[in-house]
N, C-alpha and C positions, 0 to 999 in steps of 0.2 A: 504494500500500500504506500503510495506516494502522498505525503502530507505537504501542503503548500503553506500552511500557517500553523504554528504551535506556540503555546505559552507555557512556560514552566515557572512555578512559584512555590514557595514554602510558606505556609501560614500556620501559626499556632494560635488557637482560639480557646480561651478559658472563660466561661461565664456561668452565672447562676441567675435563675429566674424565680421570683417569689410571687405566688398568686394567692389571693384570698377572695372570698365572696360571702355575701349574706343575702338572704331573700326571705320574704314572708308574703303570705296571701291573707287579705282581710275580706271577709264575706259579711254582707248585711242584706236585709230585705225591707221592702216598703210596699204596701198594697199588693202583695203577691209577686212583685218584681224582685229578682235577685241581682245583686251588684257584687262584683269581685274587683278588688284592687290588689294587684301583684306588684310589689316594689322590690328592687334589688340593687345591690351595689357590688361592683367587682373592682379589685385593685390589683395591679401588676407592677412589679419592679424588676428591672433588668440591670444588673450591676456593670455590665460591659459598657453601656453608654449612659448610665445614670437615668434612664427613662422611667418615670413613674406615671402610670395612667390610672385615673379614677373614672369608672364607667357606671353612671347611674342608669337604671332602666325602669320603666313604668308601663304597666298594662292595666287598662280599665275596661271591664266587660260588663255587659248588661244582658240578662236573660229574662225577657218579658214573659208574662203569663199568657201565652198565646196557645192556640190549638196545635201549632207546629213547634217542634223542638228547635229553637233558633237562638243564637248568641251573637251579639254585636260587640265589636272590639276596637279600641283605640290603643295604640302603643307607641312608645318612643324611647330613645336612649342613645347613649354614646358608645361606640364600639372602636376597638383598636386592633390592628393586625401587626404585631411585631415582625420585623423582617426575618426571613429565612436566610440561610447561608448564601444561596445564589443571588438573592436580592442585595446582599452586602458586597458582592464581588464586582470590582471594576472590570472592564474588558481586558485590561492587562494582567489580571489575576490577583492584584492586590486587594485588600479588604478595607472597606470604610466601616470601622467599628463605631462610628458616631451617628450612623444613620438611625433615624427615629421611626417609630411605628406609624403606619398609615392609619388615618383617622376617618371616621364616618359618623354622621348623625342620622339616625333612622326615624322616619315617621310612617306609621302603618295604620290603615283603617280597613277593617274586614269583618267577616262573620262566618259562622258555621251553621249549617242546616243538617240535622239528622233526620233521615227519612227511611222508609221501608220500600224495597222494590224486590219483586220475585220472592217474597216472604223472607228477605234477608235485610239486615240493617246496613245503611250506607251513611257516609258523612260527606257533604259538599262544603268545601272551604274556599272562600274568596278573600283576597287581600290586595288592596291598592297600596303601593309604597313609593316613598321618595327618600333617596339617600344622598346627602351632601358629603362629598368625599374631599379630603385634603391631605397634604403631605404624601401624595402618591409617589411610588417609585416607578417611573416609566420604563418600558422595555421596547426592543425592536425584534422582529422575527427575521431570521436569516435561514430560509428553507425550513428545517425542523429545529433549528437552534434558537433559543431565547437568550437575548443579551440584555441584562438589566443595566440601568444607568448608575445604580448604587448610591443615589442621592434622592432626597425628597423634593422633586422638581415640579410636580404636577398637581392639579386639582380637577375635580369633575363632579358629576352627579349621575344618579341612576333613577329612572322612573319606570314603574311597571305595574302589571296586573298578574297575579298568580291565581289560578283556579285548579283545584284538585278534587278528585272523588276517591274516597277510601271506602273499601268494602269487600265483601266476598263475592266477586264476579263469577267465580266457578264454585259451585256448591262443594263444600268439604275441603276446599283448598286453603282455608284460613290459617 
């Protein structure tokens, strides 16, 4: 095999990551309507770059007293994606050990509908979401090779709609 381009590098990487989280769900009712508040907090520290992330999350759900089994949901929170090794590596093979986590703020509105079809239970879930993204680590594709910039250079957003049906489509295959 003839190689036209190679990079040799030696990198020693020692790091520790500390994670903690706490979460609780509060339930209350009024006039036959059930309310659920799920609140959580996640903290992550990475000693390699001194990056401390605090991620609050909150979900508020309402289950009306209707004939159909339906739940409406609003959620939001901060999310962090610490870099993996390939995202820290410059094209020349050296490492950027000060690169920070990619960040996003999520806002979600959705609901669940539980129903019966073919004498079996199903659940239809729909969610609209918006995600504000910052400190992204861009990359470029070279055929099947992904080459990361190893720096937090970009920002962006994601908007979408997710719809799923869960259930036993084939009897006995659950």
